[in-house]
N, C-alpha and C positions, 0 to 999 in steps of 0.2 A: 431523507426528509422529502416530503411531498412538495412539489413545486420547484424542484431544483432542475437546473439546465444540464442535460446529459447529451454528449456527443457520441454516437455509435458509429464506429468506423469498421466496415467489413464489406468485402467485395462479393459475398455470397448473398443474393436477394433473399433466399429462404431464411438463412440465419438472421439477417438484419431484420426482416419483416417480424420474426417471432419475437426477437429481443425488444424491438420497438413497441410492439403491442403490449408486452408484459410491463415495460417501463411506464408507458402512458397510462396503463390500468392503475399503477400506483400513484398517479398524479403528476408525474415528471414531465417537463417540456423537453421533447426529444427531437434532436437534429440528426440527420444522417449523412454519411460520406461513404462513397462507394470505392475510393481509392486514396492513396497517400497524398497526392497533390491536392485534391478537394479538402482532405482533412486539415492540411496545413493552412489553406485559405480560411476555413471555418474557424480554426483556433485563433487566427489573428483577427478576424472580423467579429466574431461572437464568441468570446471566451466562455467555456462552460463551467460548471461546478464539478463535473467528473467526465472522464473520457472512458468508453469501452472500446478497447483498441485490439483488432486482430493483427497478428504479427506478420502473416503472410499476405502482403498487399502488392497489387500492381503498381508500377511507378515507384514512389518512395515507400520503403517497407516500414513496418511498424517500429522496429528497433531505432531506425533513424528518426522517425517522428518523435519517439520517446527522448531520444538524445537532444534533439533541437528543443522540445518542450521543457526539459528540465534545465536548460540554460537560462530560461527566463520565468519559469512558473513552477509551483509546487501543487498544481491541481492534481487531485487524485486520479490515478490510472488503474484500471483493471484490464489485464491482458487476456486475450483469447488465443489459446495455443493448441496445436495438435499434440496428441499423446506422446509422440516420438521426439518432440522438440525440447528435450531437457536442456540442452546447451542454451538455446535461445531463451528459455524460461529463466534460467540462472542469470543470463546476460541482462534481461529485462529487469530482473530484480535488482541487480547491481547498478543499473542505470537509474533506478529510482521508482519502478513500478510499485504500486501498493499491494496488489494481489494478482492472481491469475485463476482462470477457469479453463479446464482442458476440454477440447471438443472430442466427442460430442457431449454436450452438457444439457442439464435440466434448466430450462428458461426460468423456472421458479427459483432454483438455487442461485443463478445469476442475479436476478432481481433482489433476492435477500442480500447477496454480497454488495451490491450497489447501495442498498438502503443502509447496511451497516456501516460502510465506508463513509457515506455521506453524513450519517449521524454522528460518527466519531470525528470527522474533519470539521464539524460545526460545534464540537465540544459538548454534544447533548448527552454523552455517556459519563462525563466528569462531574462530580458534585462541585457546587459553586466555591467551596472552600477548600478544594482539593489541591493544595500546594505541598509539594514534597521537597525538603532540603536536606541535603547530606554534604557537609563541608562546603566546598564552593560550587556544588551542583544544585540547581534548582529547577524543579519540574513543575510548571504552573498549569493545573488542569482548567482554570478559568480561561486563560488566554491561549492555552495549548502551545506554550512557548517553553524553551529550555535554555537556561543560562548556565554558563560555566565561568566562574570568577568574574561575574558581571557582564560577560560578553554573550550576545544572543547566538545561539547555535541553531542553524536552519535544519529542520527535520521534515520529512514527509509524514503524512498522517499516520501511516502504519509504524513508522520508526518511533513517533512519539508514543503511540499506544503501547509498544513493546517496552520501551524504556520506562514509561510510567508504571506499567504493571510490575516490572522487575523492581523498580525503585520503592514501590509501595510494600514490598515484602522483603526487606533486606535479610541477607544470608540464608534465605530459603532456596533450596535447589528445585529447579523446574526442568523436566525433560523437554525435548523438543515437541513430543506429543502433547505435553501439558500445555506448552505455549501455543501450539496450533489450536487447541481447544479453547483456551481462555482468551486469546488475542485475536485469533482469526475466526473463531467459531467454526472450526474445521476439524479434521482428523487426518492421521497418516493413511487412512484407507482411501481417501480421494484428493490428498494434496501432499506434495513432496516435502518431507521435513527439511530439505535444504532451503526452503523458503526462510525458515527461522534463522539457519546458519548465515545466510546472505544478509539479513537484516541486522543481525548481531554484528557482523563485520562491518556494515555501513556505520552503525552507531559508533563503534569503537574508533573507526577513522575520524569521527567528527568530535568525540569527547576525550579520547585518551591521548596523553602525550607520547606514549609508545604503544600503538595497537597490538604489536606483538607481544607485549608484556602488560596486559591491561590492569589498571587499578581499580575501575568501576564494575565491569562485567567480567566475571571470572568463569572460566571453563571448568566444569567438574567432569574429568575424563570418564567416558563410558556412561555418564548420567545426563548432564545437560549444563545449565548455566545458573549462576547465582549473582545477585547484586551485592557488592561490597560497600558498605556505608563509610 
C-alpha cells in the first residue's frame, strides 16, 4: 500500500540506497537504520508498518532484533539473508518473520514482496464477507483475525494468509510448491520450501491441542498439506 511507513535496516550503504530508492518510488515513507542499535531506537520512537531487516548487522544482529520485536509487535518483517544462511532463515521464520529475500536480489522483486505483504496485512486481498468457519475455528478475512472456541489467536500476516488459504479449500491437498506460489507469490526456484514447513509448524503450535497429532492441518506424506474441517 502506497504511503506506508517502511524501516530499512542494512549496514551496506549500496544495498540500503537501492532498496530505499525503489520503495520511495512506490510511494512509501522510508526510514533507514545502519545497525541494530539504531534500528531498535527507531522501532521504539517511530513504529513502522513494515520492516526490511538484514540479519547480519553490527551491534545487535537481525535475529535478536526480530526476537525483541515479536515480544511486543506483529509488524510484518521481511528478512534479507545471504544464500548460505539457511539456518538463520529458518530461525527467523520460526521467530515470526513473514518472508525473506536472498542476497543478491532484484530490488524490483523486493519491492513487490513489500507491497504484497503490506496489502495482505491491511486486509486488501480479502473480500469483505470472507469469513470461514469450521467447528470452533473462525478465520475472519474482514478483521484478519483467527478465533478458536471464541478465543483470539494471534497470528502474523503470513500465518493468517496461509491458514485462510488452506481453510478456504477444505480437504484439498496442496504441495509446498503450490503454497509458495499461491500464498507467497513465489516458487521453489528462488525460495526454500522450508518456508512453508516452518509456517505450518507455527500455526499448529497456535491452534492445535497436540501439534504432533494435528486436528486441523494434516500432513499428506510425500505430497503436502490439507485442511481438515
